[in-house]
C-alpha positions as CSV (number, residue, x, y, z in Angstrom):
1,X,46.8,-91.8,184.2
2,X,50.0,-92.1,182.2
3,X,49.8,-91.6,178.5
4,X,52.4,-92.2,175.9
5,X,52.6,-90.3,172.7
6,X,54.6,-91.8,169.9
7,X,55.8,-90.0,166.7
8,X,58.3,-90.5,164.0
9,X,57.0,-93.4,162.0
10,X,56.7,-93.3,158.2
11,X,57.5,-94.9,154.9
12,X,61.1,-95.1,153.7
13,X,63.2,-97.1,151.4
14,X,65.5,-99.8,152.5
15,X,68.8,-98.5,153.9
16,X,67.2,-95.3,155.2
17,X,66.9,-94.1,158.8
18,X,64.0,-93.1,161.1
19,X,63.9,-91.7,164.6
20,X,60.9,-92.6,166.8
21,X,60.1,-90.7,169.9
22,X,57.9,-91.6,172.9
23,X,56.8,-88.8,175.2
24,X,55.1,-89.7,178.5
25,X,52.6,-87.5,180.4
26,X,50.4,-87.8,183.4
27,X,52.9,-89.5,185.8
28,X,56.3,-90.9,186.4
29,X,57.7,-93.6,184.1
30,X,60.7,-95.7,184.7
31,X,61.8,-98.4,182.3
32,X,60.6,-97.8,178.8
33,X,60.7,-100.3,175.9
34,X,59.9,-100.3,172.2
35,X,58.1,-103.3,170.8
36,X,56.9,-104.0,167.3
37,X,54.4,-106.2,165.7
38,X,54.2,-107.1,162.0
39,X,51.1,-108.6,160.4
40,X,50.8,-112.3,161.2
41,X,53.8,-112.2,163.5
42,X,54.1,-112.1,167.3
43,X,55.0,-108.9,169.1
44,X,58.8,-108.7,169.8
45,X,61.2,-106.5,171.7
46,X,63.0,-103.8,169.7
47,X,64.9,-102.0,172.4
48,X,64.6,-101.0,176.0
49,X,66.1,-98.5,178.4
50,X,66.3,-98.2,182.2
51,X,65.2,-95.1,184.1
52,X,68.9,-94.1,184.6
53,X,69.6,-94.6,180.9
54,X,72.6,-96.7,181.8
55,X,71.1,-100.0,180.8
56,X,69.9,-100.6,177.3
57,X,68.7,-103.9,175.7
58,X,68.0,-104.8,172.1
59,X,66.3,-107.5,170.1
60,X,68.6,-109.9,168.4
61,X,67.6,-108.8,165.0
62,X,68.8,-105.2,165.6
63,X,72.5,-106.2,165.1
64,X,73.8,-102.8,166.0
65,X,71.5,-100.8,163.7
66,X,69.4,-99.1,166.3
67,X,70.1,-96.9,169.3
68,X,67.8,-96.0,172.2
69,X,68.3,-93.2,174.7
70,X,66.3,-90.9,176.8
71,X,66.2,-87.1,177.4
72,X,66.1,-86.7,181.1
73,X,64.7,-83.2,180.9
74,X,61.6,-84.1,178.9
75,X,61.7,-87.8,179.7
76,X,61.3,-88.5,176.0
77,X,62.7,-91.8,174.9
78,X,64.1,-91.9,171.4
79,X,64.8,-94.8,169.1
80,X,67.2,-94.1,166.2
81,X,66.8,-96.8,163.5
82,X,69.5,-97.0,160.8
83,X,70.0,-99.3,157.8
84,X,66.3,-100.2,157.8
85,X,65.3,-103.4,156.1
86,X,62.0,-104.5,154.6
87,X,61.7,-106.9,157.5
88,X,61.6,-103.9,159.9
89,X,58.1,-103.1,158.6
90,X,55.7,-103.2,161.5
91,X,53.7,-101.1,164.0
92,X,56.1,-99.9,166.7
93,X,54.8,-99.4,170.2
94,X,56.3,-97.6,173.1
95,X,55.6,-99.2,176.5
96,X,56.4,-97.8,180.0
97,X,56.7,-99.3,183.5
98,X,55.4,-97.0,186.2
99,X,56.7,-99.2,189.0
100,X,60.1,-98.4,190.2
101,X,62.3,-101.6,190.1
102,X,65.6,-99.9,190.2
103,X,67.5,-97.2,188.4
104,X,69.2,-99.7,186.1
105,X,66.3,-102.0,185.3
106,X,64.3,-102.8,182.3
107,X,62.9,-106.0,180.8
108,X,62.2,-107.8,177.5
109,X,58.9,-109.1,178.8
110,X,56.0,-107.1,177.5
111,X,53.8,-108.2,180.5
112,X,55.9,-106.0,182.8
113,X,54.8,-102.8,181.0
114,X,51.4,-101.5,182.0
115,X,51.1,-98.5,179.7
116,X,51.3,-98.5,176.0
117,X,51.2,-96.0,173.2
118,X,48.9,-96.1,170.3
119,X,51.6,-97.4,167.9
120,X,53.3,-95.8,164.9
121,X,53.6,-97.5,161.5
122,X,57.0,-98.0,160.0
123,X,57.0,-99.2,156.4
124,X,60.3,-100.0,154.6
125,X,60.1,-100.6,150.9
126,X,62.7,-102.4,148.8
């Protein structure tokens, strides 16, 4: 059974940076995405990365502030978030697809990801 362990959330002031990490265990994972959900809002894609690491996707709101990459040795997926805004406040979830769909594949659809982490809170104060 695949498990995803997230870390790196916290409380920061607007303009600061945070780095989130997602470490899988218990099986192979391929595409990995980060999603977020704020109170009263729908879950949305933050960023995603293919198994090869060559394909990355980002939510429209990111506007170049975030970067996602993966460490192939540990299979950890990292999300660097810079220039954080108050609107970035949310619970951030790592999600993994354990079905191989190609080395350069990921998706913005949450329904394609069968395994999810417990979530990590990111709070940005003005």
